[in-house]
A tleap script that builds the chain and sets N, CA, C and O, in Angstrom:
source leaprc.protein.ff14SB
mol = sequence {
  NGLY ALA GLY MET PRO VAL LEU GLU ALA LEU
  ALA CYS GLY CYS PRO VAL VAL GLY ALA ASP
  ILE PRO ALA VAL ARG GLU PHE GLY GLY ASP
  ALA VAL ALA TYR VAL ASP PRO THR ASP PRO
  ARG ASP ILE ALA ARG GLY MET LEU GLY MET
  VAL ALA GLN PRO ALA LEU GLN SER GLU MET
  ARG THR ARG ALA VAL ARG GLN ALA GLU ARG
  LEU ARG SER ILE ASP VAL VAL ASP ARG LEU
  MET ARG ALA TYR ALA LEU ALA ALA SER THR
  ARG CSER
}
set mol.1.N position { 4.417 -9.069 5.858 }
set mol.1.CA position { 3.550 -8.621 4.764 }
set mol.1.C position { 4.220 -8.001 3.547 }
set mol.1.O position { 3.612 -8.113 2.482 }
set mol.2.N position { 5.378 -7.367 3.555 }
set mol.2.CA position { 6.043 -7.066 2.448 }
set mol.2.C position { 5.437 -6.295 1.652 }
set mol.2.O position { 5.709 -6.475 0.465 }
set mol.3.N position { 4.541 -5.314 1.948 }
set mol.3.CA position { 3.687 -4.489 1.237 }
set mol.3.C position { 2.422 -5.156 0.576 }
set mol.3.O position { 1.781 -4.605 -0.318 }
set mol.4.N position { 2.161 -6.235 1.031 }
set mol.4.CA position { 1.134 -6.986 0.344 }
set mol.4.C position { -0.320 -6.530 0.712 }
set mol.4.O position { -1.186 -6.324 -0.139 }
set mol.5.N position { -0.508 -6.387 2.109 }
set mol.5.CA position { -1.601 -5.665 2.417 }
set mol.5.C position { -1.974 -4.436 1.819 }
set mol.5.O position { -3.113 -4.163 1.440 }
set mol.6.N position { -0.807 -3.577 1.734 }
set mol.6.CA position { -1.139 -2.461 0.745 }
set mol.6.C position { -1.526 -2.690 -0.744 }
set mol.6.O position { -2.283 -1.908 -1.320 }
set mol.7.N position { -1.101 -3.554 -1.228 }
set mol.7.CA position { -1.535 -3.913 -2.664 }
set mol.7.C position { -2.923 -4.513 -2.646 }
set mol.7.O position { -3.642 -4.203 -3.597 }
set mol.8.N position { -3.421 -5.319 -1.726 }
set mol.8.CA position { -4.605 -5.797 -1.608 }
set mol.8.C position { -5.582 -4.904 -1.629 }
set mol.8.O position { -6.580 -4.955 -2.348 }
set mol.9.N position { -5.226 -3.819 -0.600 }
set mol.9.CA position { -6.250 -2.899 -0.347 }
set mol.9.C position { -6.331 -2.012 -1.708 }
set mol.9.O position { -7.460 -1.750 -2.123 }
set mol.10.N position { -5.353 -1.598 -2.328 }
set mol.10.CA position { -5.283 -0.782 -3.431 }
set mol.10.C position { -6.216 -1.490 -4.548 }
set mol.10.O position { -7.170 -0.943 -5.100 }
set mol.11.N position { -5.740 -2.871 -4.787 }
set mol.11.CA position { -6.511 -3.637 -5.787 }
set mol.11.C position { -8.266 -3.608 -5.493 }
set mol.11.O position { -9.069 -3.919 -6.373 }
set mol.12.N position { -8.627 -3.226 -4.252 }
set mol.12.CA position { -9.959 -3.332 -3.888 }
set mol.12.C position { -10.349 -1.682 -4.155 }
set mol.12.O position { -11.546 -1.416 -4.045 }
set mol.13.N position { -9.569 -0.739 -4.443 }
set mol.13.CA position { -10.099 0.580 -4.734 }
set mol.13.C position { -10.180 1.142 -3.206 }
set mol.13.O position { -10.953 2.088 -3.055 }
set mol.14.N position { -9.535 0.715 -2.143 }
set mol.14.CA position { -9.570 1.400 -0.779 }
set mol.14.C position { -8.619 2.372 -0.448 }
set mol.14.O position { -7.404 2.203 -0.546 }
set mol.15.N position { -9.255 3.541 0.002 }
set mol.15.CA position { -8.136 4.599 0.512 }
set mol.15.C position { -7.163 3.796 1.278 }
set mol.15.O position { -7.513 2.790 1.894 }
set mol.16.N position { -5.879 4.247 1.248 }
set mol.16.CA position { -5.006 3.534 2.262 }
set mol.16.C position { -4.161 4.675 3.119 }
set mol.16.O position { -3.626 5.597 2.503 }
set mol.17.N position { -4.067 4.589 4.433 }
set mol.17.CA position { -3.251 5.400 5.235 }
set mol.17.C position { -2.321 4.458 5.859 }
set mol.17.O position { -2.654 3.604 6.680 }
set mol.18.N position { -0.909 4.701 5.338 }
set mol.18.CA position { 0.160 3.729 5.487 }
set mol.18.C position { 1.226 4.166 6.065 }
set mol.18.O position { 1.351 5.389 6.115 }
set mol.19.N position { 2.241 3.348 6.634 }
set mol.19.CA position { 3.526 3.903 7.206 }
set mol.19.C position { 4.437 4.190 6.093 }
set mol.19.O position { 4.570 3.539 5.057 }
set mol.20.N position { 5.086 5.333 6.483 }
set mol.20.CA position { 5.974 5.824 5.620 }
set mol.20.C position { 7.356 5.063 5.905 }
set mol.20.O position { 8.257 5.551 6.587 }
set mol.21.N position { 7.409 3.735 5.260 }
set mol.21.CA position { 8.419 3.160 5.205 }
set mol.21.C position { 8.584 2.339 3.796 }
set mol.21.O position { 7.586 2.077 3.125 }
set mol.22.N position { 10.005 1.914 3.352 }
set mol.22.CA position { 10.193 1.642 2.251 }
set mol.22.C position { 9.208 0.480 1.582 }
set mol.22.O position { 8.871 0.648 0.410 }
set mol.23.N position { 8.831 -0.466 2.161 }
set mol.23.CA position { 8.022 -1.640 1.611 }
set mol.23.C position { 6.675 -0.871 1.208 }
set mol.23.O position { 6.236 -0.871 0.058 }
set mol.24.N position { 6.004 -0.141 2.408 }
set mol.24.CA position { 4.714 0.498 1.661 }
set mol.24.C position { 5.000 1.370 0.538 }
set mol.24.O position { 4.270 1.251 -0.446 }
set mol.25.N position { 6.051 2.332 0.509 }
set mol.25.CA position { 6.153 3.229 -0.393 }
set mol.25.C position { 6.429 2.510 -1.804 }
set mol.25.O position { 6.141 3.161 -2.808 }
set mol.26.N position { 6.973 1.196 -1.967 }
set mol.26.CA position { 7.307 0.723 -3.080 }
set mol.26.C position { 6.188 0.389 -3.749 }
set mol.26.O position { 6.072 0.555 -4.963 }
set mol.27.N position { 5.071 -0.222 -2.821 }
set mol.27.CA position { 3.746 -0.961 -3.327 }
set mol.27.C position { 2.784 0.490 -3.492 }
set mol.27.O position { 2.101 0.679 -4.498 }
set mol.28.N position { 2.835 1.260 -2.589 }
set mol.28.CA position { 1.828 2.446 -2.651 }
set mol.28.C position { 2.039 3.541 -3.605 }
set mol.28.O position { 1.034 4.079 -4.070 }
set mol.29.N position { 3.229 3.958 -3.971 }
set mol.29.CA position { 3.591 4.929 -4.866 }
set mol.29.C position { 2.729 6.307 -4.336 }
set mol.29.O position { 2.791 6.708 -3.174 }
set mol.30.N position { 1.938 6.937 -5.375 }
set mol.30.CA position { 1.332 8.144 -5.008 }
set mol.30.C position { -0.061 7.848 -4.372 }
set mol.30.O position { -0.835 8.761 -4.088 }
set mol.31.N position { -0.330 6.603 -4.174 }
set mol.31.CA position { -1.803 6.391 -3.923 }
set mol.31.C position { -1.995 6.143 -2.364 }
set mol.31.O position { -3.052 5.615 -2.020 }
set mol.32.N position { -1.114 6.462 -1.449 }
set mol.32.CA position { -1.198 6.069 -0.048 }
set mol.32.C position { -1.020 7.376 0.613 }
set mol.32.O position { -0.219 8.129 0.058 }
set mol.33.N position { -1.624 7.820 1.727 }
set mol.33.CA position { -1.470 8.753 2.549 }
set mol.33.C position { -0.491 8.280 3.569 }
set mol.33.O position { -0.819 7.489 4.454 }
set mol.34.N position { 0.705 8.763 3.446 }
set mol.34.CA position { 1.861 8.363 4.402 }
set mol.34.C position { 1.796 9.084 5.815 }
set mol.34.O position { 1.613 10.294 5.949 }
set mol.35.N position { 1.971 8.179 6.851 }
set mol.35.CA position { 2.127 8.830 8.165 }
set mol.35.C position { 3.441 8.093 8.858 }
set mol.35.O position { 3.814 6.971 8.513 }
set mol.36.N position { 4.015 8.796 9.770 }
set mol.36.CA position { 5.065 8.259 10.613 }
set mol.36.C position { 4.506 7.173 11.465 }
set mol.36.O position { 3.571 7.344 12.247 }
set mol.37.N position { 5.215 5.890 11.243 }
set mol.37.CA position { 4.607 5.009 12.014 }
set mol.37.C position { 4.981 4.669 13.518 }
set mol.37.O position { 4.722 3.666 14.183 }
set mol.38.N position { 5.707 5.880 13.855 }
set mol.38.CA position { 6.220 5.708 15.302 }
set mol.38.C position { 5.666 6.995 16.110 }
set mol.38.O position { 6.014 7.180 17.276 }
set mol.39.N position { 4.677 7.987 15.354 }
set mol.39.CA position { 3.884 8.690 15.923 }
set mol.39.C position { 2.477 8.602 15.908 }
set mol.39.O position { 1.784 8.843 14.920 }
set mol.40.N position { 1.993 8.194 17.211 }
set mol.40.CA position { 0.437 7.862 17.194 }
set mol.40.C position { -0.484 8.933 16.868 }
set mol.40.O position { -1.620 8.679 16.466 }
set mol.41.N position { 0.007 10.297 17.042 }
set mol.41.CA position { -0.752 11.524 16.611 }
set mol.41.C position { -0.944 11.446 15.131 }
set mol.41.O position { -2.033 11.436 14.557 }
set mol.42.N position { 0.407 11.385 14.498 }
set mol.42.CA position { 0.335 11.378 13.123 }
set mol.42.C position { -0.370 10.331 12.481 }
set mol.42.O position { -0.900 10.508 11.384 }
set mol.43.N position { -0.415 9.244 13.091 }
set mol.43.CA position { -1.403 8.021 12.422 }
set mol.43.C position { -2.687 8.404 12.681 }
set mol.43.O position { -3.471 8.124 11.773 }
set mol.44.N position { -3.195 9.008 13.722 }
set mol.44.CA position { -4.466 9.288 14.102 }
set mol.44.C position { -4.765 10.521 13.087 }
set mol.44.O position { -5.841 10.434 12.495 }
set mol.45.N position { -4.053 11.526 12.836 }
set mol.45.CA position { -4.190 12.621 11.853 }
set mol.45.C position { -4.614 12.092 10.456 }
set mol.45.O position { -5.541 12.479 9.745 }
set mol.46.N position { -3.798 11.212 10.264 }
set mol.46.CA position { -3.798 10.608 8.620 }
set mol.46.C position { -5.078 9.806 8.608 }
set mol.46.O position { -5.784 9.808 7.599 }
set mol.47.N position { -5.425 9.085 9.744 }
set mol.47.CA position { -6.853 8.135 9.595 }
set mol.47.C position { -7.981 9.378 9.700 }
set mol.47.O position { -8.818 9.455 8.800 }
set mol.48.N position { -7.995 10.076 10.491 }
set mol.48.CA position { -9.192 10.925 10.763 }
set mol.48.C position { -9.225 12.097 9.508 }
set mol.48.O position { -10.321 12.494 9.112 }
set mol.49.N position { -8.194 12.526 9.020 }
set mol.49.CA position { -8.148 13.177 7.765 }
set mol.49.C position { -8.926 12.429 6.686 }
set mol.49.O position { -9.803 13.013 6.050 }
set mol.50.N position { -8.624 11.157 6.467 }
set mol.50.CA position { -9.091 10.383 5.372 }
set mol.50.C position { -10.412 10.142 5.571 }
set mol.50.O position { -11.096 10.148 4.547 }
set mol.51.N position { -11.082 9.887 6.822 }
set mol.51.CA position { -12.321 9.870 6.970 }
set mol.51.C position { -13.122 11.118 6.754 }
set mol.51.O position { -14.242 11.060 6.247 }
set mol.52.N position { -12.591 12.201 7.113 }
set mol.52.CA position { -13.321 13.391 7.299 }
set mol.52.C position { -13.386 14.005 5.806 }
set mol.52.O position { -14.258 14.824 5.517 }
set mol.53.N position { -12.696 13.693 5.138 }
set mol.53.CA position { -12.676 14.357 3.659 }
set mol.53.C position { -13.054 13.318 2.495 }
set mol.53.O position { -12.266 12.612 1.866 }
set mol.54.N position { -14.347 13.387 2.368 }
set mol.54.CA position { -14.797 12.448 1.039 }
set mol.54.C position { -13.867 12.856 -0.217 }
set mol.54.O position { -13.295 11.986 -0.873 }
set mol.55.N position { -13.766 14.037 -0.473 }
set mol.55.CA position { -13.070 14.391 -1.739 }
set mol.55.C position { -11.766 13.720 -1.686 }
set mol.55.O position { -11.420 13.158 -2.725 }
set mol.56.N position { -10.984 13.671 -0.686 }
set mol.56.CA position { -9.743 13.110 -0.570 }
set mol.56.C position { -9.865 11.620 -0.847 }
set mol.56.O position { -8.996 11.021 -1.481 }
set mol.57.N position { -11.024 10.990 -0.331 }
set mol.57.CA position { -11.358 9.482 -0.195 }
set mol.57.C position { -11.445 9.191 -1.829 }
set mol.57.O position { -10.801 8.273 -2.337 }
set mol.58.N position { -12.112 9.868 -2.420 }
set mol.58.CA position { -12.268 9.701 -3.917 }
set mol.58.C position { -11.234 9.556 -4.701 }
set mol.58.O position { -10.995 8.650 -5.499 }
set mol.59.N position { -10.358 10.916 -4.317 }
set mol.59.CA position { -9.042 10.824 -4.961 }
set mol.59.C position { -8.274 9.771 -4.789 }
set mol.59.O position { -7.612 9.282 -5.705 }
set mol.60.N position { -8.292 9.369 -3.708 }
set mol.60.CA position { -7.254 8.060 -3.425 }
set mol.60.C position { -7.844 6.858 -3.738 }
set mol.60.O position { -7.075 5.905 -3.860 }
set mol.61.N position { -9.073 6.660 -3.906 }
set mol.61.CA position { -9.849 5.511 -4.612 }
set mol.61.C position { -9.188 5.410 -6.051 }
set mol.61.O position { -8.721 4.360 -6.492 }
set mol.62.N position { -9.202 6.776 -6.827 }
set mol.62.CA position { -8.796 6.637 -8.130 }
set mol.62.C position { -7.349 6.237 -8.241 }
set mol.62.O position { -6.950 5.490 -9.134 }
set mol.63.N position { -6.479 6.815 -7.199 }
set mol.63.CA position { -5.194 6.527 -7.391 }
set mol.63.C position { -4.894 4.986 -6.983 }
set mol.63.O position { -4.013 4.317 -7.523 }
set mol.64.N position { -5.544 4.629 -6.204 }
set mol.64.CA position { -5.500 3.322 -5.788 }
set mol.64.C position { -5.651 2.282 -6.783 }
set mol.64.O position { -4.872 1.339 -6.924 }
set mol.65.N position { -6.757 2.513 -7.507 }
set mol.65.CA position { -7.208 1.364 -8.633 }
set mol.65.C position { -5.857 1.511 -9.867 }
set mol.65.O position { -5.448 0.562 -10.535 }
set mol.66.N position { -5.385 2.785 -9.937 }
set mol.66.CA position { -4.449 3.121 -10.954 }
set mol.66.C position { -3.251 2.472 -10.638 }
set mol.66.O position { -2.608 1.873 -11.500 }
set mol.67.N position { -2.864 2.553 -9.345 }
set mol.67.CA position { -1.660 2.076 -8.885 }
set mol.67.C position { -1.618 0.500 -8.695 }
set mol.67.O position { -0.561 -0.131 -8.690 }
set mol.68.N position { -2.765 -0.023 -8.554 }
set mol.68.CA position { -3.054 -1.620 -8.530 }
set mol.68.C position { -2.672 -1.864 -10.054 }
set mol.68.O position { -1.632 -2.481 -10.283 }
set mol.69.N position { -3.368 -1.463 -10.992 }
set mol.69.CA position { -3.174 -1.674 -12.445 }
set mol.69.C position { -1.653 -1.579 -12.676 }
set mol.69.O position { -1.157 -2.516 -13.303 }
set mol.70.N position { -0.921 -0.691 -12.307 }
set mol.70.CA position { 0.259 -0.315 -12.823 }
set mol.70.C position { 1.116 -1.604 -11.997 }
set mol.70.O position { 2.051 -2.055 -12.658 }
set mol.71.N position { 0.957 -2.062 -11.011 }
set mol.71.CA position { 1.665 -3.005 -10.236 }
set mol.71.C position { 1.240 -4.350 -10.957 }
set mol.71.O position { 2.142 -5.171 -11.120 }
set mol.72.N position { 0.082 -4.644 -11.369 }
set mol.72.CA position { -0.325 -5.809 -12.081 }
set mol.72.C position { 0.492 -5.960 -13.410 }
set mol.72.O position { 0.999 -7.030 -13.745 }
set mol.73.N position { 0.568 -4.961 -14.042 }
set mol.73.CA position { 1.081 -4.783 -15.440 }
set mol.73.C position { 2.341 -5.344 -15.303 }
set mol.73.O position { 2.642 -6.196 -16.139 }
set mol.74.N position { 3.348 -4.996 -14.229 }
set mol.74.CA position { 4.783 -5.355 -14.184 }
set mol.74.C position { 4.958 -6.632 -13.446 }
set mol.74.O position { 6.076 -7.004 -13.088 }
set mol.75.N position { 3.810 -7.353 -13.198 }
set mol.75.CA position { 3.825 -8.636 -12.507 }
set mol.75.C position { 4.501 -8.701 -11.148 }
set mol.75.O position { 5.272 -9.614 -10.853 }
set mol.76.N position { 4.191 -7.724 -10.348 }
set mol.76.CA position { 4.872 -7.615 -8.873 }
set mol.76.C position { 4.557 -8.858 -8.201 }
set mol.76.O position { 5.434 -9.509 -7.634 }
set mol.77.N position { 3.380 -9.207 -8.239 }
set mol.77.CA position { 3.022 -10.388 -7.257 }
set mol.77.C position { 3.842 -11.624 -7.776 }
set mol.77.O position { 4.531 -12.279 -6.994 }
set mol.78.N position { 3.748 -11.948 -9.197 }
set mol.78.CA position { 4.569 -13.087 -9.580 }
set mol.78.C position { 5.981 -12.918 -9.028 }
set mol.78.O position { 6.550 -13.931 -8.620 }
set mol.79.N position { 6.536 -11.866 -8.981 }
set mol.79.CA position { 8.073 -11.838 -8.612 }
set mol.79.C position { 8.057 -12.081 -7.255 }
set mol.79.O position { 8.851 -12.881 -6.761 }
set mol.80.N position { 7.143 -11.410 -6.514 }
set mol.80.CA position { 7.019 -11.412 -4.972 }
set mol.80.C position { 6.899 -13.175 -4.532 }
set mol.80.O position { 7.593 -13.648 -3.632 }
set mol.81.N position { 6.026 -13.899 -5.239 }
set mol.81.CA position { 5.748 -15.177 -5.049 }
set mol.81.C position { 6.869 -16.006 -5.071 }
set mol.81.O position { 7.069 -16.946 -4.301 }
set mol.82.N position { 7.881 -15.482 -6.337 }
set mol.82.CA position { 9.122 -16.295 -6.722 }
set mol.82.C position { 9.827 -16.236 -5.665 }
set mol.82.O position { 10.226 -17.297 -5.186 }
set mol.83.N position { 10.144 -15.049 -5.064 }
set mol.83.CA position { 11.217 -14.586 -4.053 }
set mol.83.C position { 10.777 -15.337 -2.787 }
set mol.83.O position { 11.700 -15.605 -2.018 }
set mol.84.N position { 9.485 -15.748 -2.404 }
set mol.84.CA position { 9.224 -16.399 -1.372 }
set mol.84.C position { 9.440 -17.746 -1.483 }
set mol.84.O position { 9.844 -18.433 -0.544 }
set mol.85.N position { 9.143 -18.249 -2.807 }
set mol.85.CA position { 9.461 -19.543 -2.996 }
set mol.85.C position { 11.077 -19.893 -2.829 }
set mol.85.O position { 11.436 -20.965 -2.342 }
set mol.86.N position { 12.010 -18.887 -3.281 }
set mol.86.CA position { 13.455 -19.133 -3.197 }
set mol.86.C position { 13.507 -19.053 -1.823 }
set mol.86.O position { 13.889 -20.122 -1.347 }
set mol.87.N position { 13.281 -18.234 -1.025 }
set mol.87.CA position { 13.535 -18.164 0.303 }
set mol.87.C position { 13.137 -19.379 1.097 }
set mol.87.O position { 13.838 -19.909 1.959 }
set mol.88.N position { 11.926 -19.770 0.713 }
set mol.88.CA position { 11.501 -21.114 1.491 }
set mol.88.C position { 12.462 -22.348 0.943 }
set mol.88.O position { 12.625 -23.313 1.691 }
set mol.89.N position { 13.057 -22.326 -0.272 }
set mol.89.CA position { 13.594 -23.358 -0.750 }
set mol.89.C position { 15.205 -23.420 -0.127 }
set mol.89.O position { 15.875 -24.452 -0.097 }
set mol.90.N position { 15.618 -22.205 0.312 }
set mol.90.CA position { 16.957 -22.362 0.769 }
set mol.90.C position { 16.952 -22.339 2.312 }
set mol.90.O position { 18.060 -22.204 2.831 }
set mol.91.N position { 15.967 -22.441 3.066 }
set mol.91.CA position { 15.861 -22.501 4.379 }
set mol.91.C position { 16.382 -24.215 4.597 }
set mol.91.O position { 16.124 -25.116 3.798 }
set mol.92.N position { 17.143 -24.362 5.848 }
set mol.92.CA position { 17.609 -25.511 6.115 }
set mol.92.C position { 16.676 -26.142 6.978 }
set mol.92.O position { 16.890 -27.281 7.393 }
savepdb mol mol.pdb
quit
């Protein structure tokens, strides 16, 4: 995914609970509620916390749209597609 599922969710204005890993942080910025991907309890806390707090959902939707716009403005998707194309062209 290289962060693309996060970018897609952000572009749709969805609140995102995501793994606290570099690829997700790179795309998510402050628009993602980060959880430890190795801790099922932390994942559950993050998801339940988002579902139970409408005000948090609203704030994260606003952040999501803003982050997606920021990423769009720096052509992240174009750069990622070029990187995929380069990687595919160098495979034997």
